[in-house]
C-alpha positions in Angstrom: 20.0 -141.4 107.6 17.4 -138.5 108.5 14.3 -138.2 106.4 11.9 -135.3 105.6 8.4 -134.9 104.6 7.9 -133.0 101.5 4.6 -132.1 100.0 3.1 -129.7 97.3 1.4 -126.8 98.7 -1.7 -124.9 97.7 0.0 -121.1 97.2 -2.4 -118.4 98.7 -3.4 -115.5 96.3 -0.8 -113.0 95.2 -0.7 -109.8 92.8 0.5 -112.4 90.0 -2.2 -115.5 90.6 -5.9 -114.6 90.5 -7.0 -117.9 92.9 -4.9 -120.2 95.0 -2.9 -122.7 93.2 -0.5 -125.7 93.3 2.9 -124.9 93.9 5.4 -125.9 90.9 7.6 -128.0 93.2 7.7 -129.9 96.4 8.5 -128.2 99.7 9.1 -128.8 103.6 6.7 -127.4 105.6 9.5 -125.4 107.0 10.6 -124.2 103.6 6.6 -123.5 102.5 5.7 -121.1 105.4 9.0 -119.2 105.3 8.8 -118.9 101.5 4.8 -118.5 101.1 3.0 -117.9 104.1 -0.3 -119.2 104.4 0.8 -122.1 102.2 -1.4 -125.4 102.9 0.1 -128.7 102.7 -2.0 -131.0 100.0 -1.5 -134.3 102.3 -2.0 -136.7 99.3 1.5 -135.6 98.1 3.2 -136.4 100.5 6.9 -137.7 99.6 9.6 -138.9 102.3 13.1 -138.5 101.3 16.3 -139.0 102.8 18.7 -136.1 103.5 22.1 -136.2 104.1 24.1 -136.3 107.2 26.3 -132.9 106.5 28.8 -134.9 105.0 29.9 -133.3 101.6 30.1 -135.2 98.6 33.5 -136.3 97.5 33.8 -136.3 93.9 36.7 -137.6 92.0 36.4 -141.2 92.8 35.2 -143.6 90.1 31.7 -145.0 90.3 31.6 -148.3 92.5 35.0 -148.0 94.4 
């Protein structure tokens, strides 16, 4: 399974925030740059997650079968 790195980011100032602060959720670097240009990753919050291989979840099967 492929892996992706997620971080908490320091978000830049905006009209609602007087000073930079941490993001409320973890994101990939690409997602952060798209949503919050100028965001900086907090390296100590690095989290590696396994991401799906593109196969949709097949519900309806009982657990364990």
